N, C-alpha and C positions, 0 to 999 in steps of 0.2 A: 346605866342611863335610863331615865323614865320613858317608857314608850308612850308617845303623845301625838295627838293629831291637831293641827291647827289650820285655820282658814286662810287662803291666801287672800290678797287685796282684791282680786277679781270677783270675790264672793261665791265662787262656784268650783274651785279646785283646793284639794286637800294637800297640806305639807305633811309628810309621814316622817316622824323623828324616832329613831331608835339605835341602840348600839348593835353593830354587826353580829349577826348570827345566821348561819347558813340556812337553818331551817325556817326562820323568820323571813328571810329573802324569798325562799321558796313559797311562803304563803302570800307574800305581798304581790308576787307574779300572778296570783289567782285574781288580783283586782281588775276590774274592766278598765281599760284605758290608761293602766299606769304607765308612768314614764320615769326614767332615771335621768337625773341632771348631773352631768359631768362636773359643771362648774361649782354648783352648791354641795354635791355628793348627797343628795336627797332624793327620796322618791315622791312622786306626787300622783294623784289620781282625781277623776271627777268626783264631786261630792254628791254621788248617788246613794239612795238608801241602801242598796246591796253592799256596795263599798264600805259605807260607814258600819253597817251590821257586822260585816266580816271583821273589820278592825276592833270593834268592841268584843267580838268572840276571841280575837287574838290577844286580848288583854290591854289594849291601848286606852288611854284616857282622853276623853274629847275636851276641847276647850269650849267656852260657853257659845260660841258662834256656830261651832260645828254641832254642839248638842241641840241648839234651836233648829238647825236644819234637819237634823235627824227627827226631831219630834214633828215637825212640819211635814216631812216625808211620811212619817208613821201615820199621821191622820190621813194622808192621801192613799197610803197603801191599804188601810183598813175601809177605805170608802167603798159603798156598795157600787160597784161597776155594773153597767148594763150587761146582762148575760143572755145572748141568744139561745134559743132552743137547741139542745144537744151539742153545743159548741162552748169552748172554754179558751180564754186567753192565758197563755203561758205566763209563768212569773216575770220573766224579763220583758214581755209585751205589756203587762200591767205597769211595769216601772217606766216604759216608754210613754204610756199614757199618762202616768203620773209626772213625768218631765214636761209633757205638754201642758199639763195643768199648772205646774209652777212657773211656767213661762207664759201662761195665759194665751195659749194658741199661737205664739210667735217664736218657733224654734225649728231647727233642721233635724230631721232623723236620718242618720247616715249608717244604718245597720247594713251588713253585708247581705247580698241577695238570699232570699228564701228565709229570712227570719221574720217576715210578717210586717214590714213597714205599713202596707195598705190597711192592715186590720187594726193597727194601733191608731191610725188616723180615724178610722171608722169608730173605734171605741171612744175616742175623745168626743166626736161628732154626736154619738149616741148618748153621752152624758150631758149634753148641751142642748136641749130642746129649744132654747132661746136662739140658738144659732139657725136661723130660718132660711138663709141663702148661702149655698156652698157652690164654689166653682172649682172643678178639678180639671187641671191641664196636665195632659200626659201625651206620650207617643201614640200615634193611631193604633198601634198593635196592642195597646193595653186599655183602649176604651171599654171593650166589652168585658174585660176582666173586672174593672172597676164596678161596671153595672152589676155583674153577677155577685161580686163581694159584697156590695152594699146592700142587696137584697137579702143577703145571708146574715149580715152582721148588724144591720139596723132595725129598728121596730117597724113592723109592716106598716102599722097605721100611719106611720110618718115618713114614708120612703118613696116620694113621687120623684122620678128620675127623668131627666131629658138628656138625650145625646144629640150634639150638633155635629152634622155629617159633612157639610159642605161649605164652600165659601159664599154660597147664596144665603144672605142673612134673612131672618124672619123674626116676628115678635116673640118675645119671651112670656112665658105664663107665671103670674105671682104665686100660684099654687104648687109650683114645682120647686122642692127644696134643693135638689141637687142637679147641676148642669155639668156634663162632661164634654170637653173639647179637646182635640189634639192640637200640638204646637204649629203644625203646618197651616191651619186656617185661623189661628187666633188673630193676626193682622186684620183680616176681613171683618171679624166680629168684635174688635176692640171697642168701638164707640158704643155699639148697643149693649155690650156687657158692662162697660164702665158706668152706664146709666141705670143698671139694674140694682145697685146698692148690695153687693155681696158682703156677707159678714166674714167669711173665711174663704181663702184661696189656697188649694193644694197643688204643689208643683211637682208632679212625679218625674223621675229621671231628670232632676234639675241641672244636670250637666249640659242638657240641651241649651241652657241659657248662657253657657260659657263665653260665647262671643258677643260683646256689647253692643256691636254694631249691626247685628242681624235685626230683621224686622220683627221676629218673634220676641227677641229679648226686649226691644224697644216697646212692643204692644203689651207685654206682660209688666213692665215697670210702669207704663202708662195707667193700666188697669189698677195696679197695686197702690197707687196714690189714694184711692178711695177705699180700701179694704184694710180693716183693723188687724186682722189676723191672717198670718201667712205661714204655711208649713211647707218647705222645700223637703223633698226625699231624694236620697241618692245613695246607692250602694257602691259607687265608684270610690276608689281610694284617694279621695281629693286632697288629702294632707300631704300626699307625694306630688300632686299637681295643683298647688293651692289656687292657681289663677282661675281654675275651672269653678271653684267654690265662692269667688268674690262677689258674683251678682246675687247669689243666694244670701250671703252674709249681709249685703247692702240692703236687701229687701226685709230681712227679718230684724237687723239691728244696724240702721243706717249711720248712727253716730260712732260705732266701733272702728270702722276704717272709712272714714269719709272720702279718701283720695284713692282712686284705682291706682294711679302711677306710683304713689308712696307704698302701697300695699305690695305692688309687684316688686318693687326695688327691695323691700324689706323681706319678703317671704318667697319669692319666686326666682332667687338667683338671677336677677336681671343681667342679660348680656346684649351688647350690641354687635350684631354679626356683620356689619358694613352696610346693610340694607335696611335695618331697622332693629327694633328691640324684640329680644326673644324672652318671653316670660314663661316657658314651659317647665322651668327647673323649680327646685324648692331650696329654701335656706331658713335658718332660724325656726326649725321645725318645733322644738319643744316650747318656745315662747308662743308660737301660733297655737299650738295644742292647749296651752294653758288658758290663752284668750279665748279660744272657742268653746271650752268647757262649759261656760255659762249658757250658750244657746244651741249646742250641738251634742246629741247623744249618739254614739256609734258603738255598736257592739260586734264583734267578729264571732264567727260560728264557734270558734274554739273556746270563746268566753262563755257560751251558755250551752255547751254541747250535752252536758248531763240533763239539761231540761228538754232536750229535743227528742222526738220519736226516731226511731231508726230510719224510717221512710216516710215522706210526706208527698202525697200527690196532689197535683194541681192542675186544673184544666184552664188553658189559656184560649178563649174563643175568638174566632176571626170571623167577620161578616163576608159573605161572598158577593161578587160582583152580580148585580141584577141580570146581566146578560151572560152569566155563566153557563157554559155548556152541560154543567152538572144538573141544572134543573130540568132541562128536556130529558136527560138520561133517567132522572129520578121519576119523572111522570111515566116514562116508557116501562121502568120496572114495576110501578104500581099497576099498570095495565096488564103486565105479564102475569102478576100475582092474581089478578081477577080472572084472567082466561084460564089459569091452571086450577081455578076453583079453591083457592085458599091455601094456607100454609101446609097442610097435610099432603096435598097433592103436589105442591111445589117441591118439598123436600123429597118425595117419593119418586118424583118423575126422573131425576138424574141429579146426583150430587155434583157431577162435573158441570152440568148445565147451570145449576144454581150458582156454583162457585165461579164460573165465568162471568156471569151477569153481575155478581156481587163485586167481584175484582174490578171489573171495568168501571163501576159505580164508584168504588172507593178511590181509584187512581184519580178519577176526575176531581173527586173532593179534595184529594191532597194537592193536585195541580192548581185548583182554584185559589188556595190560600199560600202557595209557596213563597210568593213575593213577601207576604207578610211574616211567614215563618224565617225567612233570611233576615229580614229586619229585626225580628225579635232576638235572633241569635247575635246579630251585629251589636245590639244594645247590651246584651249580656257581656260580650267580650270587653265593653268598657270597663268592666269591673276588675279586669286582670286575672281572672280565674279561668279554669279550663272546663270544657263541657263535652259530654259525650253525646252524639246525635245518632239516633237509630231510624232507619227507613227500611223499605222492602223492595222497591223497584229500582231496577238498575239505573234507568234514565233520571230518576229523582237524585240518586247518589251522584251521578255524574255532573248534573246541575250544581250541586253542593260543592263537588270537588273543584269545579272551574270557579265557583264564586270565592272560595277561601283560599285555593292555591297552596302556598308555602305554609299557610297557617294550620293546614290540616293533614291528616293521614287517614287513609281508607282501607278497611277490610270488607270485601265482597266475596261472592262465590268464585271469583275468578283469580283471588289472591293466593300466591303460592305460600307454602309453609314458611320458607325463608323470609319472604317478604312480610308475611303476617307478623312474625317474631319482631322484625325490624320496625314495623309500624307501631307496635306496642311499646318498645323500647324508646323510640322517639317520643311518642306521647308522654311517657312516664318520666322522661328524663330532660327533654330540651325545652327551654323556656318559651321559645318562639313558636312551638307546635302547640296550639291552643285548643284544637277541635279534633275529636275522634269521630269519624263517620263509619257507621257500620251497617251492614245488612243484619237484620235481626237473627236470621238463621245461622249465617256465617260466623258472626261476631258475638252473638248472644251467649256463648258458653266458652269455657276453657281458656280465658284470658283475664288478666287483672288490670284494671284501669283506675287505680286507687289515686292517681294524681287529680282526678276529678271527684266532686261530690254533687254534681248536676247532671241528671240524664234527661234527655229531650227525645220525645218520640213524635215524628212527623207522620208516621203510619203505625199502626198497631198490629201486634200478632193476634192470632186467633184465640189464644188461650191464656189464663191467667199465670200458668206455670211458665210459659216462655216468656212472659213480661217480667216476672219476677227474677228468672235467670238472667235476663238482660240487664235489669237493675243492679243485680248483685255483683256485676263486673266492677263496680266502683266501692264496694265494701272492702275494708281492710281486715284481714283474717285476725280475729282475736282482739280487735280494737274498735271501740265504738266510732262511727263515722256516719253521722247523720246525712242521708242522701235525699236530695230534693229531685222529684220526678215531675216533668211537666208533659202535659199532652198539648200540642199546638195544633188545633183542629178547626175545621169550618162549622160555624154554627147551623143547626138543623140539617145535618148531613148524616149519612150513614157511618161515618168515622165517630161522630159524637155518640150516636146510638150504641155502636160497638164498644166505645169506651164506657158507657153505663153498664153495658151487659157483662164486660169484663171485670169492672170494679166490683159489680155485685157478686160475681162468682169468686173473685179473689178474696172477698171478706168471708164468703162461706167456706172457701178452701182452707183459710187460716184457722178455721175451727174444727176442721175434720182431722182426727187424730191419725188416721190411716194415710192421710196425704193424697186421697183420691183425686185424679185429675179429670178435667171435663173434656168431653169430645168436641171436635169442630162441628159435628152435625147438631149439637144442642145449641151452639152459637148461631148456625144457619136458622135453625128453627125459631129462635128467639127474635132474630132480625126480621124474618119473613112475617112473624106474627105481627110485629109492629107496622110493617108496610101494608099487611091485610087491613089493619085498623084504619090506616091512612086512606085507603081505597074506598072505605065504606061510605 
């Protein structure tokens, strides 16, 4: 039988026809988003550039429609994308930007967490200077991450950003290209925002809009009426809970499924429980997958693993409350540095004295953003993936234990050898145990936590070696397993500065052949030097 590729009637899904060969089936399984249809006994896959290129390499013949899509994709792939200094889009990220191009800025990016949905959107924005007004709606915990990423990935000369902080509205400025707002305060701002004539609205963590009756969902829909381009982002496996995706679909392609109720009955395994309708299931998944291929691109990490570096480090910044106790302690520490006549005297006075003061300041910095950190972890858990969380202080770990209860296991300095092994086995093997919480010293070595590929630090160790050891708990021996590492830290705090120090040393350390480690005193000295400058 001739190996051929045809285009389905939806215009965005490939029908793949070939005689059964075990080796060819193995190759087809490398296609992103591929699906086997039991009824037709055919494979299908989204009509992406990478998928079509692979099929060509496997010897398939393209029909004229698929060939036309391939040529159009090819033009977009060779397009000169904006390239920030010292940064580079990965190949699958370029494909995501090309998908947005093909859909003229009306599409859903559903990549798994850690694959760079944010920078794909920013890449699209950077290539369209005519998009003068952008509204980014996201959870409160991600506002400053969007701000920092925009500064890195967009041209500096065209990157004026405003962050909306409270329900108290104020005038918007025409020279501001990007406004960032969190879902909680959108209802208060919807009237003034809807009159600002945005060209593009980005909806990060779009599952926040899953309930059509909430004020935030109604406000976003109200604003969307005047916005031409809308890009929802979500790493949650919405194909398993399609009702959570409906509002995003309705915003991007309102004519695709015009009736919420009909969509729910067709794709959400609708059941009446005696009190009302339950739409939390899924049904006709393959049909829905085919329908969504034209407006949604989703890559799992396993699909693009070979393109990913072994470890990727990200800083998620949180703003401290203005009345935070941290600010007073920070001023007191600066004064102490002055009184000891600078960093040399401070370091030589007594390492114990320095450590006590810095440790106290660090703990306050962590406590000041702990609620935000917990919210970030809860959002991550919506993806159905597991996560490893490291901290230092016992009371911080205890707060996390109480917050996540049966979802978590904990290893700290008081954990017995027997309980330690049980905690690891439960995390590795039990589906409902989603979070491993560990003290960096007690849990940073000697255990395997490969059920997760995401590591979160609420507090940082003193040296890059300790940090690397902790991250390596999630590496599978002899197998590539790209790990995402997140620092959840307060902005302009000692923890943020420590992260910068550790990362700079980590990069140097990776280049040193003999593996020389850095001493704690070096870190103290660098931190104190920074505080000495602040006190001038």
